[in-house]
N, C-alpha and C positions, 0 to 999 in steps of 0.2 A: 503492499501501499504504500501509495508517495505522500512524502510529507507534506508536499504543496498542498496536496486535498484540504479542505477545510475539516475543522474535526470536531466533535461537542467531549467537553469532560464533564462529568455529573460527579460530584463528591458528596459523602455523607456528610454533615454537620461537624457534630458532637464527637469528641474525640476522632476526628478526621481531620477536617478543616482547621477545627477548633481544639483545644487540649484538653478542654473541657467538657462534663455534662449538663448543660445548661439547665435540665430540671434539677441537679443536684444542686444546682449555687440556690436556685430558687425556694431549695427544701430547706437549705440551710437559713435563709433568709427567714424562711417561716419557724421556725425552728423544730422542723420535721425529718432533717438532714438524716440521718442512720436507718430511720424509716423506706424513704425513698430509694436511699441507696440500695437496700435489698431489693427490692422490687424491679428496680432498673437492671439489675445485674442479673438476675434470672432471665430478665427479659431479653439479652444483649445473648445468653447463652442458649436462648431459644426454648428455654423450659417454661414460658410461660407466654401467650397470645398479647402481642404488642397492644390490640386495643383494651383489652383486659387491664393489661399493667399500665397504660396510660390513666385509663379512667381512675386506677386506683391512685397513684400517684396526684393526678392534679385535682382529685377531690381532697386530698392534703395540703393544700392551698388556700384553700378557704378562706377569705376576709384576709390574704397578704393584701396588703396596701399596694396601689398600683407605682406607687413611688418607690418600691423595692426594684422595678422590673430596672429601672434608670440606674440603679447602684450596683446591679447585677451586671446589666451591659458593662460596666466599667471593670469588672472584676472577669471580664474574657478575654484567653490570652491565644492568640492565632499559633497553629502548629507551623514548626520551621519550615520556612519557603513557601507557606501558605501564598502571601503577597505577592512574593517574588514568582510564583507557579503560574497567578493570574497574569499578571506583567506580562509575562516572556510567552506567554499562549496567547494573548492577545496583540501581541505583536508581531508574531507568526502569522496571524489571519487565523485563529482557533477561536472557539468561544467557551465557556463555563458557566456551568450552571449548580447550584447547591440546592436538594432535595433533603429534606430533614423531619423526621418526627418531632423535632423541638418545636419552638415556637416563635412566629413571627412578630409577636410583640415583642420581642427580646432581639432577634438577630436581623430582622431584617434592616435596621439600619448600618447594623455592621455591612452587611453584603453590599448596600448601595455604596456605602465609601471606597468598599475599594473596588469597585467595580464589576463584581458577578452580574452575566448580564440574565439569567433567568433564574429565580428560587422559587420553592414552595414547601410550606412548611403546616404544623398546627396554628389554629389560635386559640389564647385564651379567655374564655369569655369576664366578661366584668359589667358590675353594674356600679354606678356612683364611683366611688374611687376605692372601690377593691374587687379581687379576684373571687367568683362564685362557687370556683371549684368543679367548674365545668370547662370542656371546649365549646368554640362552635364552629358551623361548618363540617366538612368533609373530613375524616382524619387522614393525615398520613401514615400508612402502614407499609407494610412489606409491597403488599399489590399496589399500592398507589404510587410508591415510589419507582418502580417499572413503568407503571402508567405515564408519568409524568417527563422520564427520561425518553417515551416514544412521543408522547406532546411535544417537549422542547425539540428532538430533532428534526418532527415533522414542520414544526413552526420556522424551522432555522435552514429547512432544505438539506441535511444532511442524513445521510443513510445512516441505520443503527449499526452497520458494519464499520462506521466510522465512526464509535462513539466510542466514549472510555467510562468506565464506572468504577470509581473507588470508595472503600467502605472498609468498616471493622466490626460489623454487628451482624446477627441473623437477619435483620430488619433491611440489610442491602442486598440480601442474597438473591432475589429475583432481578432486579433494574444491571446486575452483576450477570446474569445469564444470558440478559437479551443484548446486551451490551457487544461489540466487536475486539472490546480490552477488557477484562476485568482487573482489576488490582486491589487487594487485601493489603491496609495499612494497617499496621500493628494490631491485626485483627486475630479474634477470636480462633481456635481452631477450624471449627466448621465454614468459617470464610476463608482460610489461609487454603485449607483444602479446597475450597470450590473454585477459588481463583487461579487464571490464568497467569497471575505474575503476583509477586510480594513485595512490600518494601518493609524493611524491618528496624530501619534507623532512625525514625522519627522524622523524615527530613521530606518534603512532599515535594520538592523539585527533582525528586528520582522520578516522580513520572513522565516526565520530560523524556528521559532515559528509556523508559522503557517503552515510549511511542516513537520509538525510532529516532527521535531527534538530538543531532549529534553537539557535541562542545561548542565545534564550529558555528553551528546555528544558531545558538544561546547567546554567543561572543558577539555575534553579529548585530545582536539586538542592542549592547551595551548595557544591560541589565543583570 
C-alpha cells in the first residue's frame, strides 16, 4: 500500500491517546475512585459488558458538580508522542480520529485543541449544575466504535483497507478487526493477541513506522 494514499488513523482515547482513564479521574473527584476503578478493570479485561459497566460507573458520579469536569480536564496527560503523531500525520496528508467510551463533556475541547479531525464519545447527562448519574444519547461501545470507524472512513472517502485502528482494551476489538491495520498499544493480552502489530514502549509515534512511513518522510515534515 503506497504511503502517498490518504490513510485514516482511528485511536481509542483512554490509556491510548491519553495516559488516563477519564472515568477514573471523575470518580476520584466524586470520592468513588476505588469502586469505579474496579469496574473499569473488569470491563477492560472483557469480563463485564461495557454498557452495563458504563451505567454502573456513571451512576456513581451522580451529583458531581459540573465545575469538576473542568478540573478533571486539567489533569489529563497525553500519551508520549500523541500530539506529534497528529501533526506528522496531517503534514503527510492523513486524517486522525478518536473514538472513545469516555465522555465528550471532558475530552472534546482537548481533541479540538490538538487538531483531531473527527471524534465520537459518550455524553454525561446533567441537570442544573450537577451530573445526573446517567448518560444521554447512544452509547459508544465496542460495536459503536467499529461503526464510527466505518462512518468516518466513508465520510472522508477512505477505503477500510486504508484505515488504522489503535487501542488497548476489549472494547477496541471490533474496530481493530475491520481496519486495514490494527495496532495494540500497551494493550491487554486479549487485544495484543488479536492485533496485527503492537506498541509496547508507550510512544504513539511508533504508529508511523508500523504504517510504513519512513524516518526520511517524518524528517521532511520538520516536526
